[in-house]
N, CA, C and O atoms as a Tripos MOL2 file, in Angstrom:
@<TRIPOS>MOLECULE
protein
  204   203    51     0     0
PROTEIN
NO_CHARGES

@<TRIPOS>ATOM
      1 N         -15.0470    5.4030   -3.7470 N.3       1 MET1
      2 CA        -15.4010    4.5360   -2.4850 C.3       1 MET1
      3 C         -14.7310    5.6360   -0.9840 C.2       1 MET1
      4 O         -13.6580    6.2380   -1.0100 O.2       1 MET1
      5 N         -15.4630    5.6300   -0.1180 N.am      2 SER2
      6 CA        -15.4520    6.4740    1.1310 C.3       2 SER2
      7 C         -14.5500    5.5470    2.1370 C.2       2 SER2
      8 O         -14.9560    4.4560    2.5370 O.2       2 SER2
      9 N         -12.9690    6.2380    2.5910 N.am      3 TRP3
     10 CA        -12.7490    5.8790    3.7060 C.3       3 TRP3
     11 C         -12.9020    6.5200    4.8000 C.2       3 TRP3
     12 O         -12.8180    7.7440    4.7010 O.2       3 TRP3
     13 N         -13.1400    5.9990    6.0190 N.am      4 PRO4
     14 CA        -13.6020    6.6890    6.9780 C.3       4 PRO4
     15 C         -12.4450    7.3180    7.4260 C.2       4 PRO4
     16 O         -11.5000    7.2510    6.6400 O.2       4 PRO4
     17 N         -12.2230    8.0160    8.6520 N.am      5 PRO5
     18 CA        -11.2990    9.0180    8.4680 C.3       5 PRO5
     19 C         -10.2930    8.2540    9.9100 C.2       5 PRO5
     20 O         -10.7070    7.7110   10.9350 O.2       5 PRO5
     21 N          -8.8890    8.5040    9.4400 N.am      6 GLY6
     22 CA         -8.0950    8.2650   10.0830 C.3       6 GLY6
     23 C          -7.1040    7.1470    9.2870 C.2       6 GLY6
     24 O          -5.9440    6.9410    9.6440 O.2       6 GLY6
     25 N          -7.7360    6.4800    8.1830 N.am      7 LEU7
     26 CA         -7.3840    5.3560    7.1930 C.3       7 LEU7
     27 C          -7.2070    5.9460    5.9700 C.2       7 LEU7
     28 O          -7.9710    6.8190    5.5570 O.2       7 LEU7
     29 N          -5.9160    5.3940    5.1320 N.am      8 VAL8
     30 CA         -5.5910    5.9260    4.0800 C.3       8 VAL8
     31 C          -5.4450    4.4320    3.2220 C.2       8 VAL8
     32 O          -5.6930    3.3460    3.7460 O.2       8 VAL8
     33 N          -5.0230    4.5940    1.8980 N.am      9 HIS9
     34 CA         -5.2710    3.3010    1.1340 C.3       9 HIS9
     35 C          -4.5420    4.0060   -0.2550 C.2       9 HIS9
     36 O          -4.8840    4.7640   -1.1630 O.2       9 HIS9
     37 N          -3.4040    3.3160    0.1450 N.am     10 LEU10
     38 CA         -2.0170    3.6430   -0.7920 C.3      10 LEU10
     39 C          -2.0770    2.2050   -1.4040 C.2      10 LEU10
     40 O          -2.2770    1.1270   -0.8440 O.2      10 LEU10
     41 N          -1.6990    2.6920   -3.5410 N.am     11 THR11
     42 CA         -1.1290    1.7290   -4.2220 C.3      11 THR11
     43 C           0.0110    2.2840   -4.7070 C.2      11 THR11
     44 O           0.0160    3.5130   -4.7750 O.2      11 THR11
     45 N           1.2300    1.5400   -5.1550 N.am     12 TYR12
     46 CA          1.6680    1.4650   -6.0020 C.3      12 TYR12
     47 C           2.5110    0.4890   -6.9680 C.2      12 TYR12
     48 O           2.0900   -0.6580   -7.1190 O.2      12 TYR12
     49 N           3.7170    0.9110   -7.6440 N.am     13 GLU13
     50 CA          4.7480   -0.2910   -7.9000 C.3      13 GLU13
     51 C           6.0980   -0.2160   -7.9350 C.2      13 GLU13
     52 O           6.7330    0.5460   -8.6640 O.2      13 GLU13
     53 N           6.5100   -0.9210   -7.2340 N.am     14 THR14
     54 CA          8.0560   -1.3500   -6.7890 C.3      14 THR14
     55 C           8.6450   -2.2470   -8.3950 C.2      14 THR14
     56 O           8.0890   -3.0540   -9.1400 O.2      14 THR14
     57 N          10.2460   -1.4880   -8.3920 N.am     15 THR15
     58 CA         10.8110   -2.7510   -9.1510 C.3      15 THR15
     59 C          12.1220   -3.2240   -7.9010 C.2      15 THR15
     60 O          12.3270   -2.3940   -7.0150 O.2      15 THR15
     61 N          12.5720   -3.9340   -7.8900 N.am     16 LEU16
     62 CA         13.5310   -4.5090   -7.1810 C.3      16 LEU16
     63 C          14.4240   -5.5260   -8.2260 C.2      16 LEU16
     64 O          13.7900   -6.2660   -8.9790 O.2      16 LEU16
     65 N          15.6740   -5.5350   -8.2420 N.am     17 LYS17
     66 CA         16.7490   -6.1950   -9.5260 C.3      17 LYS17
     67 C          15.7850   -6.6760  -10.7340 C.2      17 LYS17
     68 O          15.7290   -7.8080  -11.2160 O.2      17 LYS17
     69 N          15.1440   -5.6890  -11.0510 N.am     18 GLY18
     70 CA         14.4570   -5.8050  -12.2400 C.3      18 GLY18
     71 C          13.1270   -6.7450  -12.0880 C.2      18 GLY18
     72 O          12.7340   -7.2190  -13.1530 O.2      18 GLY18
     73 N          12.3480   -7.0950  -10.8750 N.am     19 ASN19
     74 CA         11.2310   -7.5970  -10.4920 C.3      19 ASN19
     75 C          10.3520   -6.4790   -9.9330 C.2      19 ASN19
     76 O          10.4420   -5.7460   -8.9470 O.2      19 ASN19
     77 N           9.6090   -6.5950  -10.7680 N.am     20 ARG20
     78 CA          8.1920   -5.7240  -10.5050 C.3      20 ARG20
     79 C           6.8800   -6.1950   -9.4980 C.2      20 ARG20
     80 O           6.6890   -7.4070   -9.4060 O.2      20 ARG20
     81 N           6.1720   -5.4720   -8.9070 N.am     21 ALA21
     82 CA          5.2110   -5.9130   -8.0650 C.3      21 ALA21
     83 C           4.6140   -4.8260   -7.4790 C.2      21 ALA21
     84 O           5.1220   -3.9650   -6.7610 O.2      21 ALA21
     85 N           2.7750   -5.0360   -8.0960 N.am     22 ARG22
     86 CA          1.8550   -4.0190   -7.5810 C.3      22 ARG22
     87 C           1.5710   -4.1750   -6.2560 C.2      22 ARG22
     88 O           1.2150   -5.2820   -5.8510 O.2      22 ARG22
     89 N           1.6810   -3.1390   -5.4300 N.am     23 ARG23
     90 CA          1.4310   -2.9730   -3.9650 C.3      23 ARG23
     91 C           0.3080   -2.2630   -3.4160 C.2      23 ARG23
     92 O          -0.0690   -1.2100   -3.9310 O.2      23 ARG23
     93 N          -0.2130   -2.7270   -2.4790 N.am     24 SER24
     94 CA         -1.1920   -2.2290   -1.8120 C.3      24 SER24
     95 C          -1.2270   -1.9850   -0.3140 C.2      24 SER24
     96 O          -1.0320   -3.0230    0.3170 O.2      24 SER24
     97 N          -1.4180   -0.9240    0.4210 N.am     25 SER25
     98 CA         -1.2180   -1.0890    1.9020 C.3      25 SER25
     99 C          -2.2730    0.1120    2.6630 C.2      25 SER25
    100 O          -2.5350    1.2610    2.3070 O.2      25 SER25
    101 N          -2.6620   -0.5590    3.6590 N.am     26 LEU26
    102 CA         -3.5050   -0.0160    4.1770 C.3      26 LEU26
    103 C          -3.0130    0.6350    5.4960 C.2      26 LEU26
    104 O          -2.4910   -0.1760    6.2620 O.2      26 LEU26
    105 N          -3.0740    2.2820    6.0580 N.am     27 TRP27
    106 CA         -2.3160    2.8500    7.0160 C.3      27 TRP27
    107 C          -3.3540    3.3620    8.0330 C.2      27 TRP27
    108 O          -4.2740    3.9970    7.5170 O.2      27 TRP27
    109 N          -3.3960    3.2250    9.3240 N.am     28 ARG28
    110 CA         -4.4690    3.8780   10.2190 C.3      28 ARG28
    111 C          -3.6400    4.4050   10.7560 C.2      28 ARG28
    112 O          -2.4280    4.2140   10.6600 O.2      28 ARG28
    113 N          -4.5510    5.5750   11.7720 N.am     29 LYS29
    114 CA         -4.3840    6.4790   12.4980 C.3      29 LYS29
    115 C          -5.3650    6.3570   13.8590 C.2      29 LYS29
    116 O          -6.5580    6.1250   13.6620 O.2      29 LYS29
    117 N          -4.9240    6.4960   15.1070 N.am     30 GLN30
    118 CA         -6.3120    6.0050   15.8930 C.3      30 GLN30
    119 C          -5.9670    6.9880   16.9260 C.2      30 GLN30
    120 O          -5.2830    6.6190   17.8810 O.2      30 GLN30
    121 N          -6.3510    8.1430   16.8370 N.am     31 GLY31
    122 CA         -6.5090    9.6820   17.3480 C.3      31 GLY31
    123 C          -5.0430   10.4860   16.6720 C.2      31 GLY31
    124 O          -4.0620   10.1760   15.9960 O.2      31 GLY31
    125 N          -5.6260   11.7070   17.3460 N.am     32 ALA32
    126 CA         -5.0810   13.2950   16.8580 C.3      32 ALA32
    127 C          -3.7720   12.5270   17.0140 C.2      32 ALA32
    128 O          -3.4100   11.8670   16.0400 O.2      32 ALA32
    129 N          -3.1480   12.5260   17.9210 N.am     33 ASP33
    130 CA         -1.3840   12.4080   18.4620 C.3      33 ASP33
    131 C          -1.3650   11.1960   17.7620 C.2      33 ASP33
    132 O          -0.2910   10.9600   17.2080 O.2      33 ASP33
    133 N          -1.9060   10.6840   17.6810 N.am     34 ALA34
    134 CA         -1.1660    9.0060   17.2780 C.3      34 ALA34
    135 C          -0.0560    8.9250   15.6830 C.2      34 ALA34
    136 O          -0.1890    9.5090   14.6070 O.2      34 ALA34
    137 N           0.7780    8.1490   16.0630 N.am     35 PRO35
    138 CA          1.5730    8.7090   14.2440 C.3      35 PRO35
    139 C           0.2180    7.2830   13.7200 C.2      35 PRO35
    140 O          -0.6900    6.6220   14.2240 O.2      35 PRO35
    141 N           1.0120    7.5040   12.2500 N.am     36 TRP36
    142 CA          0.4920    6.5930   11.2970 C.3      36 TRP36
    143 C           1.1630    5.2940   11.3220 C.2      36 TRP36
    144 O           2.3610    5.3110   11.0390 O.2      36 TRP36
    145 N           0.6750    4.2810   11.5790 N.am     37 GLN37
    146 CA          0.6450    2.6100   11.3260 C.3      37 GLN37
    147 C           0.1290    1.7950   10.0220 C.2      37 GLN37
    148 O          -1.0090    1.6700    9.5700 O.2      37 GLN37
    149 N           1.3560    1.2960    9.5870 N.am     38 MET38
    150 CA          0.7580    0.2450    8.4340 C.3      38 MET38
    151 C           0.0930   -0.6960    9.0400 C.2      38 MET38
    152 O           0.6360   -1.3730    9.9130 O.2      38 MET38
    153 N          -1.3730   -0.9130    8.6170 N.am     39 TYR39
    154 CA         -2.7820   -1.7260    9.4060 C.3      39 TYR39
    155 C          -2.4110   -3.2690    8.3220 C.2      39 TYR39
    156 O          -2.2030   -4.3490    8.8730 O.2      39 TYR39
    157 N          -2.3820   -3.1310    6.8200 N.am     40 TYR40
    158 CA         -2.2350   -4.3350    6.0110 C.3      40 TYR40
    159 C          -1.5210   -3.7070    4.8310 C.2      40 TYR40
    160 O          -1.7920   -2.6540    4.2530 O.2      40 TYR40
    161 N          -0.4220   -4.6930    4.5660 N.am     41 HIS41
    162 CA         -0.1030   -4.9260    3.1790 C.3      41 HIS41
    163 C           0.0790   -5.8510    2.4430 C.2      41 HIS41
    164 O           0.2270   -6.9610    2.9530 O.2      41 HIS41
    165 N           0.1270   -5.7060    1.0530 N.am     42 GLN42
    166 CA         -0.1300   -6.6310    0.0390 C.3      42 GLN42
    167 C           0.8110   -6.5020   -1.3750 C.2      42 GLN42
    168 O           0.6860   -5.4830   -2.0550 O.2      42 GLN42
    169 N           1.9320   -7.7680   -1.8700 N.am     43 ALA43
    170 CA          2.4770   -7.0970   -2.9720 C.3      43 ALA43
    171 C           1.7570   -8.2740   -4.0600 C.2      43 ALA43
    172 O           1.1240   -9.2840   -3.7530 O.2      43 ALA43
    173 N           2.0250   -7.8610   -5.1280 N.am     44 THR44
    174 CA          1.6680   -9.0540   -6.6500 C.3      44 THR44
    175 C           2.6850   -8.6210   -7.4200 C.2      44 THR44
    176 O           3.1640   -7.5390   -7.7600 O.2      44 THR44
    177 N           2.9460  -10.1490   -7.6590 N.am     45 PRO45
    178 CA          4.2240  -10.1880   -8.1260 C.3      45 PRO45
    179 C           3.5550   -9.6130  -10.0100 C.2      45 PRO45
    180 O           2.3640   -9.7510  -10.2890 O.2      45 PRO45
    181 N           4.5350   -9.0400  -11.0010 N.am     46 ILE46
    182 CA          3.9460   -8.6990  -11.7430 C.3      46 ILE46
    183 C           4.6460   -9.5200  -13.2570 C.2      46 ILE46
    184 O           5.8600   -9.3160  -13.2850 O.2      46 ILE46
    185 N           4.2990  -10.1260  -14.1230 N.am     47 PRO47
    186 CA          4.9460  -10.9490  -14.9070 C.3      47 PRO47
    187 C           5.9880  -10.6470  -15.5160 C.2      47 PRO47
    188 O           5.9240   -9.4520  -15.2290 O.2      47 PRO47
    189 N           7.0400  -10.7300  -16.2090 N.am     48 PRO48
    190 CA          7.9690  -10.2890  -16.6040 C.3      48 PRO48
    191 C           7.0060  -10.2700  -18.2700 C.2      48 PRO48
    192 O           6.2250  -11.1130  -18.7110 O.2      48 PRO48
    193 N           7.4960   -8.8870  -18.9040 N.am     49 GLY49
    194 CA          7.1530   -8.7200  -20.3000 C.3      49 GLY49
    195 C           5.5990   -8.4910  -20.1420 C.2      49 GLY49
    196 O           4.9790   -8.8870  -21.1290 O.2      49 GLY49
    197 N           4.8880   -7.9980  -19.2340 N.am     50 THR50
    198 CA          3.8500   -7.4800  -18.8750 C.3      50 THR50
    199 C           3.8920   -5.8670  -18.5370 C.2      50 THR50
    200 O           4.5100   -5.5890  -17.5090 O.2      50 THR50
    201 N           3.2870   -4.7170  -19.3040 N.am     51 VAL51
    202 CA          3.1360   -3.4870  -19.4770 C.3      51 VAL51
    203 C           2.3770   -2.7450  -18.4340 C.2      51 VAL51
    204 O           2.1960   -1.5320  -18.5490 O.2      51 VAL51
@<TRIPOS>BOND
     1     1     2 1
     2     2     3 1
     3     3     4 2
     4     3     5 am
     5     5     6 1
     6     6     7 1
     7     7     8 2
     8     7     9 am
     9     9    10 1
    10    10    11 1
    11    11    12 2
    12    11    13 am
    13    13    14 1
    14    14    15 1
    15    15    16 2
    16    15    17 am
    17    17    18 1
    18    18    19 1
    19    19    20 2
    20    19    21 am
    21    21    22 1
    22    22    23 1
    23    23    24 2
    24    23    25 am
    25    25    26 1
    26    26    27 1
    27    27    28 2
    28    27    29 am
    29    29    30 1
    30    30    31 1
    31    31    32 2
    32    31    33 am
    33    33    34 1
    34    34    35 1
    35    35    36 2
    36    35    37 am
    37    37    38 1
    38    38    39 1
    39    39    40 2
    40    39    41 am
    41    41    42 1
    42    42    43 1
    43    43    44 2
    44    43    45 am
    45    45    46 1
    46    46    47 1
    47    47    48 2
    48    47    49 am
    49    49    50 1
    50    50    51 1
    51    51    52 2
    52    51    53 am
    53    53    54 1
    54    54    55 1
    55    55    56 2
    56    55    57 am
    57    57    58 1
    58    58    59 1
    59    59    60 2
    60    59    61 am
    61    61    62 1
    62    62    63 1
    63    63    64 2
    64    63    65 am
    65    65    66 1
    66    66    67 1
    67    67    68 2
    68    67    69 am
    69    69    70 1
    70    70    71 1
    71    71    72 2
    72    71    73 am
    73    73    74 1
    74    74    75 1
    75    75    76 2
    76    75    77 am
    77    77    78 1
    78    78    79 1
    79    79    80 2
    80    79    81 am
    81    81    82 1
    82    82    83 1
    83    83    84 2
    84    83    85 am
    85    85    86 1
    86    86    87 1
    87    87    88 2
    88    87    89 am
    89    89    90 1
    90    90    91 1
    91    91    92 2
    92    91    93 am
    93    93    94 1
    94    94    95 1
    95    95    96 2
    96    95    97 am
    97    97    98 1
    98    98    99 1
    99    99   100 2
   100    99   101 am
   101   101   102 1
   102   102   103 1
   103   103   104 2
   104   103   105 am
   105   105   106 1
   106   106   107 1
   107   107   108 2
   108   107   109 am
   109   109   110 1
   110   110   111 1
   111   111   112 2
   112   111   113 am
   113   113   114 1
   114   114   115 1
   115   115   116 2
   116   115   117 am
   117   117   118 1
   118   118   119 1
   119   119   120 2
   120   119   121 am
   121   121   122 1
   122   122   123 1
   123   123   124 2
   124   123   125 am
   125   125   126 1
   126   126   127 1
   127   127   128 2
   128   127   129 am
   129   129   130 1
   130   130   131 1
   131   131   132 2
   132   131   133 am
   133   133   134 1
   134   134   135 1
   135   135   136 2
   136   135   137 am
   137   137   138 1
   138   138   139 1
   139   139   140 2
   140   139   141 am
   141   141   142 1
   142   142   143 1
   143   143   144 2
   144   143   145 am
   145   145   146 1
   146   146   147 1
   147   147   148 2
   148   147   149 am
   149   149   150 1
   150   150   151 1
   151   151   152 2
   152   151   153 am
   153   153   154 1
   154   154   155 1
   155   155   156 2
   156   155   157 am
   157   157   158 1
   158   158   159 1
   159   159   160 2
   160   159   161 am
   161   161   162 1
   162   162   163 1
   163   163   164 2
   164   163   165 am
   165   165   166 1
   166   166   167 1
   167   167   168 2
   168   167   169 am
   169   169   170 1
   170   170   171 1
   171   171   172 2
   172   171   173 am
   173   173   174 1
   174   174   175 1
   175   175   176 2
   176   175   177 am
   177   177   178 1
   178   178   179 1
   179   179   180 2
   180   179   181 am
   181   181   182 1
   182   182   183 1
   183   183   184 2
   184   183   185 am
   185   185   186 1
   186   186   187 1
   187   187   188 2
   188   187   189 am
   189   189   190 1
   190   190   191 1
   191   191   192 2
   192   191   193 am
   193   193   194 1
   194   194   195 1
   195   195   196 2
   196   195   197 am
   197   197   198 1
   198   198   199 1
   199   199   200 2
   200   199   201 am
   201   201   202 1
   202   202   203 1
   203   203   204 2
@<TRIPOS>SUBSTRUCTURE
     1 MET1         2 RESIDUE 1 A MET
     2 SER2         6 RESIDUE 1 A SER
     3 TRP3        10 RESIDUE 1 A TRP
     4 PRO4        14 RESIDUE 1 A PRO
     5 PRO5        18 RESIDUE 1 A PRO
     6 GLY6        22 RESIDUE 1 A GLY
     7 LEU7        26 RESIDUE 1 A LEU
     8 VAL8        30 RESIDUE 1 A VAL
     9 HIS9        34 RESIDUE 1 A HIS
    10 LEU10       38 RESIDUE 1 A LEU
    11 THR11       42 RESIDUE 1 A THR
    12 TYR12       46 RESIDUE 1 A TYR
    13 GLU13       50 RESIDUE 1 A GLU
    14 THR14       54 RESIDUE 1 A THR
    15 THR15       58 RESIDUE 1 A THR
    16 LEU16       62 RESIDUE 1 A LEU
    17 LYS17       66 RESIDUE 1 A LYS
    18 GLY18       70 RESIDUE 1 A GLY
    19 ASN19       74 RESIDUE 1 A ASN
    20 ARG20       78 RESIDUE 1 A ARG
    21 ALA21       82 RESIDUE 1 A ALA
    22 ARG22       86 RESIDUE 1 A ARG
    23 ARG23       90 RESIDUE 1 A ARG
    24 SER24       94 RESIDUE 1 A SER
    25 SER25       98 RESIDUE 1 A SER
    26 LEU26      102 RESIDUE 1 A LEU
    27 TRP27      106 RESIDUE 1 A TRP
    28 ARG28      110 RESIDUE 1 A ARG
    29 LYS29      114 RESIDUE 1 A LYS
    30 GLN30      118 RESIDUE 1 A GLN
    31 GLY31      122 RESIDUE 1 A GLY
    32 ALA32      126 RESIDUE 1 A ALA
    33 ASP33      130 RESIDUE 1 A ASP
    34 ALA34      134 RESIDUE 1 A ALA
    35 PRO35      138 RESIDUE 1 A PRO
    36 TRP36      142 RESIDUE 1 A TRP
    37 GLN37      146 RESIDUE 1 A GLN
    38 MET38      150 RESIDUE 1 A MET
    39 TYR39      154 RESIDUE 1 A TYR
    40 TYR40      158 RESIDUE 1 A TYR
    41 HIS41      162 RESIDUE 1 A HIS
    42 GLN42      166 RESIDUE 1 A GLN
    43 ALA43      170 RESIDUE 1 A ALA
    44 THR44      174 RESIDUE 1 A THR
    45 PRO45      178 RESIDUE 1 A PRO
    46 ILE46      182 RESIDUE 1 A ILE
    47 PRO47      186 RESIDUE 1 A PRO
    48 PRO48      190 RESIDUE 1 A PRO
    49 GLY49      194 RESIDUE 1 A GLY
    50 THR50      198 RESIDUE 1 A THR
    51 VAL51      202 RESIDUE 1 A VAL
């Protein structure tokens, strides 16, 4: 998939107090001098015992 300029999709996995989650976020930059801002975020819990 091709993303438009100024848009980045990140996926990663986190562990907090033994609880795991798969996370996805969209970051966008609206102009050359603008900072990156999180536009969307989702976390999906991973059931215990899942690889």
